[in-house]
Each structure stands twice: as structure tokens, then as C-alpha cells.
N, C-alpha and C positions, 0 to 999 in steps of 0.2 A: 818274317817268321813263317815257318811251315804250318799247314793246316791239318787238323785231325778230323777224320770223317767218321760218320756213324758206321758201326759194324753190325750188320744184321745177324741176329742169332740164328744158328743152324735150323732150329725148328720152325722159326718164322720164314726163313728162306724156303723151306719145303712147302709150307702152307701157301705162300704167295706164288710159288711156281705152279702149284696145283690150281690155284685160283685163275691163273693165266689161261689154263685150258678150259676152265668151266664157264667163262664168259666169252662172248664174241669180240673180235678185234675192235669193233666200233665202241665197245664199252671198256676197253683197256684204260682210257683216261680216268675212269672212276677209281682206278687203283693208285693214281698219282698222289704223292704226299711229299712234304719236305722234312718229315720226321717220322719216327716210329718208336712206340714205347718198348718195342722188342729189339732195340739196338743199343749198343754200348760204345764207349770211346776208349782209346788208349789213355792211360793215366798220365803219361808224360810225352814230351816230344814235339809240342807245338800248341797252337791255340785251336779250340774247337771251332769248326766252321759254323757260321750262323745260318738260321733258316733263310734269311734274306739272301745270303750268298749262294745257298743251294738253289733258291728260286732263280737267281741270275744265271747260274750254270745251266739250269734246265732251259731257260729262255734262249741262251746262246746255242745250245745243241738243237733245240726245237726249230730255231730260225734256219739253221743249215738244213735240217730235214725237210722243212717246208719248201725251201728253195729247190730241193731235189725230188719233189713230188709227194712228200708225206701229206696225207695218210693213204693215198691211193696207188700211185705208180712208183716203181723202183727198178729202172733199167740197170744194166751192167754199168753204164757210164755214170748214172746217178748214184749208184752204190759206191763207186770208186771215188767220186768227188766228195760224197758225204764222209767217207772214211778219212780221206786226206784232210779235209777241213776240220773235222771233229777231232782228229789227232792233235792238231795244232791248238785248238781251243782247250782241250783237256789239259794239255801240258802247260799252256800259258795261264789258264784261269784257275786250275785246281790248286796250285802252289803245294804240291804233294811231294814229299821226299820218297826215294825208292823204298825205304822201309815201310812206309805207310802203303805205298802202291803194291807191295808184295802181299798184303792182307786180302785174302779171298773174300771175306765178308764185307769189306769196304765196297768192292765191285758188285757184290750181290745187292747191297743197298741201292747203289746207283741204277742198276738195271731193273730191279724189282719194286723199288719204292719211288725213286725220283723220275725215272725214264722208262717205265715198262712199256708204254705205248710206242715210243721210238724204237726201243730194242726189238719189240715184236714186229715192227714194220721192217727194220733192217734185216732181221733174221726170222722170217715168217715160219709158220707151222708147215710140216710136210703134208703129203697127200692124206695121211691118216689123222691130221689135226694135232700132231705132236710137235712140241718145240724142243730144240736141242738144249739139254741141260747146261752144257759147258758154256753156251752163249749168255746164260743168265745167272747161273749160280756161282760161277767163279771156281769151279772144281779144277779147271785147267786154264790158267791165266793167259796162256798163249792163244787160246780160242775164245776167250770172253769177248763179248761185243765191244766193250769199251777199254778193258785192261790192255788188250793187245794194241789198241790205237795209242794209248798213253805211252806204252813201252816203245813203240816205234818212234814217236816224236822225241822221247827222252834219249833214245840211243842215237838217233840221226840228227839231233840238235847240233848245229854247226856254228859256234860263235865266231868263227873266223870269217864268215860271210855276212854281207848286209842282210840278205834274206836267210835267217838262221834255220829255217825249215825247208830250204830248197831241195834237200836230198829226199824228202818225202815224195817228190814228183818223179824220181828217176826210175824206180822199179815198180812193176805191177804186183798185184796181190800174191800170186803164186811164187814169183821169183823172190820177193822179200821173205815169204814164208820159208823158203829154202835156207835162208840165213838164220832167221829168228828161231826156227825149230832146232837148230844146233846151239841152243842157248848155253849149255855147259862149256862147250869148247870154243865157240866163236862169238855168239851174241852176248856173252858175259863181259866182253870188252867193247864198249861203245866206240873207242878209237879204231879198233880193228874193223868193226862193221862200217863205220864211216869211210875207212880206206877202201873197203871192198866196193861200196856203192860209188865212190868217186871214180875208182878204176873202171867200173862198168860205164859210168857216164862219159868218161874221157876217151874210151877205147874207140879210135877211129880206124882201126885196122881193116884190111880188105875182108869183106864179108863172105869168105869161102865157107865159113861155118856160122851158125846162128849165135848171136850174143847170149841167148839163154843156155845153149850147150856149153859155151865157153865159161859162163858163170858157174854152172853146176860142176863142170870138170875142175875148175880152179878151187871151188869149195872143197871138193874131195882131197885135192892136193894140200890145201891149207890144213885140213883136218889131220892129215898124216904128219905134217910138220909140227903140230901142237904136241905130238908125242915126245919130242926131244928139244923143242925150242920154247923158251919162256917169253911168249909174246906180250905178256902183261908188263914186262919191264922195258919194252921197246918204246921209243918215242913215236909220235904220230908220223913224222917224216920217214922214220925207219920202217914203220908199218906200211906206209904208202909205197915205198920202194920195193919192199918184199912182195906186196900184193900185186903190183904191176908186173914184177918179174914172173911170179907164179901164173898170172893170167896170160902172159906172153907164151910161157911154156905150154900151158893148156891149149891155147889156140893153135900153136905149132903142132902139137900132138894130134889134135882133132883134124887138122888139115892134111896130115901126112897119109 
């Protein structure tokens, strides 16, 4: 059964985001809670997650953060490992359906009530002491600290392999963002995204041009194809063949 999560009401979201700025990072753990009187649940669609389950989710994410230097250090490598491992934990442990995951206030609860200290560690304040609202409030789920990770794991989850999350290791942050940012045309189809990432992983062609350039050129070509091809109706093997062909064309064009 899918789980329903607390949805932090908009006014409370704003209050807690302001409070994040009013106290120093070492005091952010005082904001942590597993419930809020200013949160609601969807009426139907699953079972309400218990406070104990929310505590377990926090401990799982906190364990990963501590392994990567929380609360003091956060190198580029540590951030990358945290993102990859947290993406898997969120997808495995949250038991959340896409409809629930599309609710901005669910993610506001997770980042501002359950995990504000971890979120502020992963996405610290700028030189002026300001935190980026999108990382906490869920105004743009492609930029939210945790929503973006759940989405990656959901889209790249590959049940055909023993390690169903192995595709999370293929692309770096910026390259994967090139795909996920095109959510209406490309990322809306998990099968297409998996095919793109597999093609990138398996491309052993001569490195006359960088893989990143090939990826970005092939994405532009795929976007043009979506104007007159219904990729949603194609099978995963058909998508794999199409993506490999487009990638080969992109590499040849860049090498010429």
C-alpha cells in the first residue's frame, strides 16, 4: 500500500523557512519534528505514514549525511554520494506514488519539518545568509533538495537489472539535469530517460568529442523528434534503438 505524507500548509511553510534564517545552523536540529499541527493529509489514496516511520526515514537520511561529513564538511564528492544514496533511500523507503510525490507541500514538510538540518547542510546559505527557497519550499520540484532525488530514482529505477538503481551512477549532476529539465518532452517518459542513460553508459566510441557534448547534441535531436513521433507508444527496446541511432548521428555530426 502506498503511503500518504503530511502536507505542510503554505503559511507554515513560509514561517518555518523564515525561522531557518533566524537561527544559526547549529540550532537547526531544534526545528526537527515528526509531525506538525499545521499539516494535512490527502483524504484517499493510501495509508497515512506513522510518526515512527517518519523517524525511521529521518534516521536513514541522517545516517547517509553523517557518513558524508554532516554537519561540518560537504565536498563535491560528498554531496554527490549523499545525493545518490539518498535518492535510493527515498524511493525505496517512502513508498510514495507519483501523485503523492507531485505535491509540493509534501516535500516542504520533509525539508522544513523532518529534515531541515540536513537540507540546510546540503544546500547551505549564500554569502548573504540566504537559503534558496526552491530547495526547501517545493516551489519547483526539479530543484527541491529531496523531490529531485526521489524523481531521479523513480525515473531511473531499472527492474531489468540486479542492481535496480545502477543507472543513478552513470551521469553527473549537470548532465542528468540536462535530461530532467526537459520534463515535459523527455523526462515525462521514464523508459526514454533510461534509454538515454543506458546509451550514454554503453557508448564506447572513439573519443574525438566529449561524451557530454554528444549527450547534449543528442538531447536536442531527440527533442526535435518528439514534435512528430509518439515516443510514449514505443517499447523500451524500440526506444533504446532510436536513442542509440540518434546518439551515433550526434557524435558523427560533432566529429565532422
